[in-house]
N, C-alpha and C positions, 0 to 999 in steps of 0.2 A: 798567409798567416792563419794559424789555427787558434781560434779563441777558446782554449781549454784552460780552466783554472785547476791546477793540480791540488790535490788534497793537502791541506796544511799550509798552502801559499795564500797570501793576501793579494787581492786583485787591485794592486796599486795603479794599474793603467786602465782600469775601467773596461776591461774586455767585455763584460756583460752588456755594455751599451751597443756593441757592434754585431749583434745577432743579425745575420743576413747581409752584412756589408761586403763590399768588394774592396780590394786594396791595390795601392799603387806603389811606387818606389818607397823604400824604407818602411814598408808596411803602413804607410799613411792611408787611412780610409778614404774612399771616394765619397764626396758629399754633394749630392745632386742639389741644384737650385730648384726649390719647390715653390718660391714666390712667383705669382703670375703677373704682378704689376709692380711698378716703381712705388716706393713708399710716398705717401702724402706728407708725412712728417716723421721725425725721428727723435726719441728720447734716450737718455742714458739709462744703463742698468740701475744705477742708484736711484734715479727718479722713478723708474718703473717699480722697483721693489718697494719704495716708500709709498707709492700710490696703492700698491697691492695690500700692504699691511694696514693702510688707513681705511680703504674702502672694500676689502674683500667680502665683508658680510653683506655689502650692498650689490654684490654680483656685477660690478662695473665692467664694461668692455670698452676698450680703446682701439682706434684704428692705427695708432702710432706703431712704428717698428722700433725695436729696442736694439741699441748698440752698446759696445763695450770699449769705447774709445776713452778709457780712464786709466789711471795708474792701476797696475795689476792687483795690488792689495785691496782695492775697492770692490773687486768681484771674485778674487781668488783667495786661497788660504783656508784657514779653518772655518768650516761652515759655508765656504764659497761654492761657486757653481760646479767645480770639479769634485769636491767632496760631497756635495748635496745637490746633484743634478735634478732630483725629483722636485725639490723646492723651486729650482729654476723653471722647470716645466710648468708647475702650478702658476707661477707668476706670468710666464710668457703666454699661457693660454688666454689670458685676459687682454692680450694685445694683438695687433694686426700681423705681426711677424718679427723676425729677428735677423740681425746681421751678426754672423758668428763672432765669437770672442777674438779680441785683439791682444793675444798673449805677446809679451815683449820678446824681441829677438835682437837685443842690443849687440853692437859689433864686437864688444869685449866678452860676450858670453861664450862659453865652450860650444863647439859645433853641436854636440849631443843635445845640449839644452835647447838650442834653436830648432833642431829637428823635432824634439819632444813638444815644444810649443806649437809647432805646425800640426803635429799629430793631434794634440788636444783641440785645436781649432776645428779640425775636420771631424773628430770623434763627436764632440758636442753637437756640431751642425747636423751630422748624420742622424744621431739619435733623436734630436728635436724634430727633424723633418720626418722621421719614421713614426713620430707621435703626433703628426698632423700640424706642426708648426710651419708657417711659410718662412723659408730660409733663403737668405742671400749670403754668399761667401764673402768674408773679409779677406783681403789679400795683404800680406805683410812680407816684405823682403828686406834684406840688408845689403851688404856688399856682394860682389859678383859670385862668390862661392855659395851663397844661399839660393842662387837661381836653380840649382839642381833639385831642390825640394820645395821652395816657397810657393810654387804654382801647382804642385801635385795635389790630386784629389779634388780639383775644381772643374766643373763642367765648362766646356768650351762654348763660345757663342751664347753666353748667358749674361745676366746682370752680375756685376761684382761690385764690391765696395772697398774703399780705402779711406784712411784718415790723414788729414793734414794738420790737425791740431797739435800744438806742442813742438813744432819744428818742421821737419820734412823740407818742402821747397822754399819755405820762408827764410830759413837760416842758410847763410852762405856756405857753412861747412857741410851741410846736408844736400844742398841743391843738386850737385852733380850726381851723387849716389841716388837720390830720389828719381831724377829724370831718366837715368840709365835703367833703373828697375822698372819704372813705368813703361818704358819702351819695350823692355824684355817681356813684361807681363802681357802687353798688347800682342806682341809677336807670338807668344806661347798660347794665350787663351782666346785671342780674337773676340773680346767681349762685345756684346751688342750695345751695352750701356755701362757707364761707370758712375757709381754713386760716391760722392765725396763728402765726408763729414768734416766740415771746416771749409776754409776758402779754397775756391778753384780759380782764383784770379791771378793766375800765373801763365806765362807764355807757354809752358809745356802743355797746358790743357787747351789753349787756343789751337795748338797743332793737332791735338787729339780730336777736337771738334771738326777741324778742317779735313781730317781723314774720314769723316763720316760716322764717327762714334759719338753717341749722345753722352753728355756729361751733366749730372744732376748734382747741384751743390746744396748742402744743408748747413746752416750756421751752427757752430759749436755753442755750448751753453754760455760760455764767457762772452763771446761776440754778440750773442742775442741779448744778454743782460745789458751791455753797454749801448747797444742800439736802442733798447727801450728807454734806457736812462737819458740818452741824448735826444730822444724824439721831442 
């Protein structure tokens, strides 16, 4: 892929962010894992941005990693991280690292949109990593046809992250799809550890652990709220 913006053309795919990047299938950029350690704790983008706005004059620094396991509109769209990545960089510099965005790849999306979502995940991750942010790749897959690109651009034998909030193995209609994708991800990427945002209390993760891959689970915001409430 040649990152050249022709005169008179608007850079709608943020090619300027990919200076020096290498590319995989479908021109998806390769996003190295730059994080050296597993996160001690994880917060969502909405909470991270709110903390930044509230305390930015105090130069606060947090060791939390920031994730994007949210509805897309809460981090994308007008003024979001794709339209204003420099703001995202300013926020993330105050935190310990980032799990790359979890753009939706719903089963009823056109294939082109699902590939574009994957492209954006890796593009933002590459750019943040090249600007000194500790990066862990989020992995999102759908049904079997997404396997040809869902794992592209991710470093093998590294930490990876997935989300189980809002469905995935919890719902009967998603269980088989999730487990097949998890197995394919492990076969393709051979991760040394899997970070799970949400519950990992499912048999599929017991099998992963038994294979020698470490699994680290972090409670989602809703689960953490009810846990505090019932304490």
